[in-house]
C-alpha angles and dihedrals in degrees: 000000000000126000114260118216113234117235113262093251091055090051090050090050092052091050091049091049091050091049091049092050091049092051091047091050093049091048091051092049090047091051092050092048097046097044105027110024114033096042088061097037100092124185130211106230111201115202132176116206124188110222123199115233092011108163113239089240088066096047107131091009104164122221119188116201131199125181145174102020094168089189097202144083104357126040103027133210096288092064093049089049089057091048092050091048091053092048091053090049088060089061095217123197090223137005123215122195111199105200145266099091093161135034116204104346126051090201091072088075083083088069095045103041097066089055093048090049088074092062110114132193130156094234098037146264116274135176150174131214126252135211095271090052089055094041090058109032118311094194094054091048093046093048092050092050095047090048086059093052099262113136108218115209116204110177090331140097144215128212118227115208130199114176091329095313114120138214123179122220114191132182129200132207115258112294096216104047105005135067108258113195117181094182091056092044093056097040107135095005115144107266097218096051120096114245128227114193131202114205123158099218115061101201091069085074089092090065096036092054091059091066092068098211100088117086098180133017117201116203143162127172098110099077081208084275090291088242121056119182122206113265090000108061122202114355092194127041131164124249113279091030103072097100100040114029108156142357133006127340138174109227110183106305092335133088121228126194120190119196122213087220134227103260138041141227129212123343085039098214141102133205125183086345111091120191113257147216107202121213111189120189114201114215134180113267116242112258 
């Protein structure tokens, strides 16, 4: 039996069908990656930040930051358990949680807080609240976190002490829907000690830097945009995160670090913007 050449239109149809299947396959793989792989593929970002007036006792003091858990409805407890386990493996000196623990229901903090209770750091676990925490019920979220051993700082500070040397950690109320007050937060803080500040929204760094007392602001909120396109960056960013959306910045005489966060909001995907655990090593600034 001899081969029979297909009519040209049949050949064109087969090529079109192959092309359609290829496009469909690529789209399916892209969907799986964006919504089911990258959102759970966290990265440990290691950063060294030189702090003016840092006491030698705090040289190489390691601060691990987590932000934007958004417990429901996406990642689930198992993912956060893996994140917490990795944080503990880093053996941080201090852990800072930078807000937005829930998304649309404050009651879901009951799922998250037992997982966070496992976090362990020699000098404590501290946090601030974010806009979603205030938009749901800030008191429920705060109570759940403090039940798990997280000390929430709202316009207040703590003083860390190593052999008589001091470092101040302050936390502000949410910058979008709360009443952040740096003056109140630093009331009574030792004047000669460097100040680290937790504040959920990064763009407030422009105002914070004018005060002159804060050496490093730690923020989240942006999610890095969740989607970052080559040569373009993030097409969509939330309010109060348009200027500073991810990574390390110098704002006046102050450092700012913005975490891409751990969780997601709708649409619950990430592309070229992996979730992050941030490990910051504080070092003495060169004189």
